[in-house]
N, C-alpha and C positions, 0 to 999 in steps of 0.2 A: 761166627761165620757159618757153621754148620747149621744154625737155624734159619740162616738166610737161604742157604741152598735148599733147605727142605722147603721151606717157603716158595721159592721159585719153582721148585719141582712141582707142588700141590697147584700152583698157578699155572704152570704149562699144561699139565695133565686136565686141569678145569676147563681152559680154553680150547682144548683140543676136543674133549668129551661135549662141551656146548656147541662148537661149531658143528660137529658130526649130528648132535641131536637137532639142531635148527634146520640143517641142511636137507634132511629128510621130513620136514614138514611141508606139505602141498599148501600154495598160496590162498587157497581157499579157507583153510584154518589157521593162518598165520595172525590173522586181526582177533579171533576168538581166544588165542591163547595170550595176548597181550596183558589182560588181567593177571594171570598167573606170574607172568614176567615181571609186572609191576610190585607184585608180592615179595618175589625172590630178590628184587632192586631194593625193594624195603630194607629187608632183612640185611642186604650188603650194606646199605648206608648206616646201619646202625652196628653192624660189625666194623666197619671203617672208623666210625666214630670212636668206638671203645678203644680199637687199637691205636688211632692218632691220640688218644687223651693220656694213655699210659706208656708211649714211646719214649724211650731214652736217646734212641738215636735220628740224627736228621734225617737219615734215608728212609726211615720207617715213616716218620711224619711226611716226607714228601709223597711215598708211596699211598699213605693213608688217605691224605688230602685227595690225591689224584684219583682215589676209589670212590671218594665221597661225591667228587664233581661227576665223574663217568656215570654212576649210578643214578646220582639226581637226574642228569640228563636223560637217563633212560626211563625213569620213571614219569618225568615231566612229558617227554615225549610219546610214551605208552598212553598217557590220559589225554593227549591231544589226539592221537589216532582213534583211540577209544571212543572219545567225544564225536570225532568226525563221521565215525562208522554208524554211532546211535543217530545223528544228524540225517543220514539216508533214510532211515526208516519212519522219521516222522511225517506225517501228511500235510501237505502244504496249503 
């Protein structure tokens, strides 16, 4: 139970810190920073795969799968936004 509380504490702090950092980025810089976010989400996918693979608890597996799904959506969306941005710079 203590490990779950520590994990929840870290998750809440990471969420608040991430929200604070992202809210301070001006809109003109948001799209170029997408590649960095894709790299971080790729690391999150690997971490969630490792945690889910060695999980003993059903709750840990559910949270691991949710992490995999959310990070994958973030990576795919980031690549789609980056591709759309690069299409704007191609000559017609």
